[in-house]
C-alpha positions as CSV (number, residue, x, y, z in Angstrom):
1,M,-49.7,79.3,-34.8
2,R,-49.8,77.3,-31.6
3,D,-49.8,73.5,-31.7
4,P,-53.2,71.7,-31.5
5,P,-54.4,70.7,-28.0
6,S,-54.5,67.1,-26.8
7,F,-57.2,65.0,-28.5
8,V,-60.6,64.6,-26.9
9,S,-61.9,61.1,-27.3
10,V,-64.7,58.7,-26.5
11,A,-64.3,54.9,-26.4
12,R,-66.4,51.8,-26.8
13,E,-65.1,48.7,-25.0
14,P,-65.0,45.4,-27.0
15,A,-68.2,43.3,-26.8
16,V,-65.9,40.3,-26.9
17,P,-63.1,41.0,-24.3
18,S,-59.6,39.9,-24.7
19,A,-56.2,40.6,-23.0
20,R,-54.9,42.8,-25.8
21,P,-57.8,43.7,-28.2
22,P,-57.3,45.1,-31.7
23,L,-57.7,48.9,-31.7
24,L,-59.9,50.9,-34.2
25,V,-59.5,54.7,-34.2
26,L,-62.3,56.7,-35.8
27,L,-61.5,60.1,-37.4
28,H,-64.5,62.2,-38.3
29,G,-64.9,64.8,-41.1
30,I,-64.9,68.6,-40.9
31,G,-67.8,70.1,-38.9
32,A,-68.4,66.9,-36.8
33,D,-66.9,65.7,-33.5
34,E,-65.9,62.5,-31.7
35,Q,-69.5,61.3,-31.4
36,D,-70.2,61.4,-35.1
37,L,-68.8,58.1,-36.2
38,L,-69.1,56.2,-33.0
39,P,-72.5,54.6,-33.9
40,I,-70.8,52.5,-36.6
41,A,-68.9,50.6,-34.0
42,D,-72.0,48.5,-33.3
43,A,-71.7,47.1,-36.9
44,L,-68.1,46.3,-36.7
45,D,-66.2,43.2,-35.3
46,P,-67.1,42.9,-31.6
47,R,-63.4,42.2,-30.7
48,F,-62.4,45.8,-31.5
49,L,-61.8,48.4,-28.8
50,V,-63.0,51.5,-30.6
51,V,-61.7,55.0,-29.8
52,S,-63.2,58.0,-31.6
53,L,-61.1,61.2,-31.7
54,R,-62.2,64.8,-31.9
55,A,-60.2,66.9,-34.4
56,P,-58.1,69.6,-32.8
57,Y,-59.3,72.8,-34.6
58,P,-62.7,74.5,-34.2
59,A,-64.6,74.6,-37.5
60,E,-67.2,77.2,-38.6
61,P,-70.1,77.2,-38.1
62,M,-69.9,74.1,-35.9
63,G,-67.8,71.1,-35.0
64,Y,-64.1,70.5,-35.5
65,A,-61.6,70.1,-38.2
66,W,-58.2,68.4,-38.7
67,Y,-57.3,71.5,-40.7
68,A,-59.0,74.7,-42.0
69,L,-60.2,75.1,-45.6
70,D,-60.3,78.2,-47.7
71,W,-63.8,78.0,-49.1
72,R,-63.1,80.9,-51.6
73,T,-61.5,78.4,-54.0
74,S,-62.9,75.4,-55.8
75,P,-62.0,72.9,-54.6
76,P,-61.4,74.5,-51.2
77,T,-57.7,75.0,-50.4
78,P,-56.4,73.2,-47.3
79,H,-54.4,74.9,-44.6
80,L,-51.3,72.6,-45.0
81,D,-49.5,73.8,-41.9
82,Q,-52.5,72.8,-39.8
83,A,-52.8,69.5,-41.7
84,E,-49.1,68.7,-41.0
85,R,-49.6,69.6,-37.3
86,S,-52.6,67.2,-37.0
87,R,-50.7,64.5,-38.9
88,A,-47.7,64.7,-36.6
89,A,-49.8,65.0,-33.5
90,L,-51.9,61.9,-34.5
91,A,-48.7,59.9,-35.3
92,A,-47.3,60.8,-31.9
93,F,-50.6,60.1,-30.1
94,L,-51.3,56.6,-31.4
95,P,-48.5,54.5,-29.6
96,G,-49.4,56.0,-26.3
97,L,-53.1,55.5,-26.9
98,A,-52.6,51.7,-27.5
99,A,-50.6,51.5,-24.3
100,R,-53.1,53.4,-22.2
101,V,-56.2,51.4,-23.3
102,G,-54.3,48.1,-23.3
103,A,-54.8,47.4,-27.0
104,D,-52.4,45.5,-29.3
105,P,-50.4,48.2,-31.2
106,A,-49.7,45.7,-34.0
107,R,-53.4,45.6,-34.7
108,T,-54.2,49.3,-34.9
109,F,-56.7,50.3,-37.6
110,L,-57.8,53.8,-38.7
111,F,-61.3,54.5,-40.1
112,G,-61.4,58.0,-41.5
113,F,-64.4,59.8,-43.2
114,S,-63.9,62.8,-45.5
115,Q,-61.2,65.0,-43.9
116,G,-60.6,62.2,-41.4
117,A,-59.7,59.9,-44.3
118,V,-57.2,62.4,-45.5
119,L,-55.5,62.3,-42.1
120,A,-55.7,58.6,-41.8
121,L,-53.9,58.1,-45.1
122,A,-51.3,60.8,-44.3
123,V,-50.4,59.1,-41.0
124,A,-50.4,55.6,-42.4
125,L,-48.2,56.4,-45.4
126,S,-45.7,58.5,-43.4
127,A,-45.5,56.3,-40.3
128,P,-46.7,52.9,-41.5
129,G,-45.3,51.1,-38.5
130,L,-48.1,52.6,-36.4
131,V,-51.0,51.2,-38.4
132,R,-52.1,47.7,-39.6
133,G,-54.8,49.0,-41.9
134,V,-56.8,52.0,-43.0
135,V,-60.3,52.5,-44.2
136,A,-60.4,55.7,-46.2
137,H,-64.1,56.6,-46.7
138,S,-65.0,59.5,-49.0
139,G,-61.6,61.2,-48.8
140,R,-59.0,62.8,-51.0
141,L,-55.3,63.1,-51.2
142,L,-53.5,65.7,-49.2
143,P,-51.3,67.8,-51.5
144,G,-47.8,66.6,-51.2
145,L,-48.8,63.2,-49.7
146,D,-46.7,61.4,-52.3
147,R,-43.6,63.1,-50.9
148,L,-44.5,61.9,-47.4
149,A,-45.0,58.3,-48.3
150,A,-42.5,55.8,-46.9
151,G,-40.6,53.4,-49.1
152,A,-42.2,50.2,-50.4
153,A,-40.3,48.1,-47.9
154,D,-41.6,50.1,-44.9
155,L,-45.2,49.9,-46.3
156,A,-45.0,46.1,-46.6
157,G,-47.3,45.5,-43.6
158,L,-49.9,48.2,-44.5
159,E,-53.3,47.5,-46.1
160,V,-55.9,50.1,-47.2
161,L,-59.6,49.9,-48.2
162,V,-60.8,53.0,-50.1
163,L,-64.6,53.6,-50.1
164,H,-66.3,56.3,-52.1
165,G,-69.8,57.2,-53.2
166,V,-70.3,57.7,-57.0
167,D,-72.8,60.5,-56.3
168,D,-70.5,62.4,-53.9
169,D,-71.0,66.1,-54.6
170,V,-68.7,67.2,-51.8
171,I,-65.5,65.2,-52.6
172,P,-66.2,63.7,-56.1
173,V,-65.5,60.1,-56.7
174,E,-62.6,61.0,-58.9
175,N,-60.7,61.7,-55.7
176,G,-61.2,58.2,-54.4
177,R,-60.0,56.8,-57.7
178,A,-56.9,59.1,-57.4
179,I,-56.2,57.5,-54.0
180,R,-56.3,54.1,-55.6
181,E,-54.0,55.2,-58.4
182,L,-51.4,56.6,-55.9
183,L,-51.5,53.5,-53.7
184,A,-51.6,50.7,-56.3
185,P,-47.8,51.0,-57.2
186,L,-47.0,51.2,-53.5
187,L,-49.2,48.5,-52.1
188,G,-50.2,46.3,-55.0
189,E,-53.0,43.9,-54.0
190,R,-53.0,45.3,-50.5
191,V,-55.1,48.2,-51.6
192,A,-58.8,47.5,-52.2
193,Y,-61.3,49.9,-53.7
194,R,-65.1,50.0,-53.6
195,E,-67.6,52.4,-55.0
196,H,-71.2,52.7,-53.7
197,D,-74.4,54.3,-55.0
198,A,-74.3,57.0,-52.5
199,G,-73.3,60.6,-51.8
200,H,-71.0,62.1,-49.2
201,F,-72.0,59.9,-46.3
202,V,-71.5,56.5,-44.7
203,T,-74.1,53.9,-45.7
204,G,-75.0,50.5,-44.3
205,E,-73.3,48.9,-47.3
206,S,-70.1,50.8,-46.9
207,V,-69.9,50.0,-43.2
208,A,-70.5,46.3,-44.0
209,D,-67.7,46.4,-46.5
210,A,-65.4,48.0,-44.0
211,A,-66.4,45.5,-41.3
212,A,-65.8,42.5,-43.5
213,W,-62.4,43.8,-44.7
214,M,-61.2,44.5,-41.1
215,T,-62.4,41.3,-39.6
216,V,-60.2,39.1,-41.8
217,R,-57.2,41.3,-40.9
218,I,-57.3,41.1,-37.1
């Protein structure tokens, strides 16, 4: 299978300009596109330069995916080869993105929703030097992610906020708790966890939590 194409993206310039602004990269869920998460940028710290990426693979019946899912199983089985291609492509893309947009690579954050959260965690844990922090919203662990994870010393600069809705019927909240359980021994107090009275969607409360968490880290 051929490699994924270059990422399509849309950007929002900082409302408070600076010479080398912090960079926030948005990673949408399956069936969406680069426009899906961009509206939350208005609720985040105005110093951020925000770039929202389109996942590389077409999804059925609409939108795009970071990797295909086999819906005949429960839960759906991920296409791990595609997931790895997307992970490697995103890790290779981030340093050049910061350089092209004039952002500070040491203050690069990822905000991923659903499948985007899966990719955000995979990139951050396998290449932690690329990322200052991750907001993983309504995600799950990619099978084999524990084998990808860098050593504790390499992860020393990484922080993660895990957000999940207790009424999520797409990716149940137990998946968010599993992320916390994996990360706690690796990150200690640098992993934060919040549950919300919500389903499989972003809420005003969850965005406010993400905004406050990122603001004190830039």
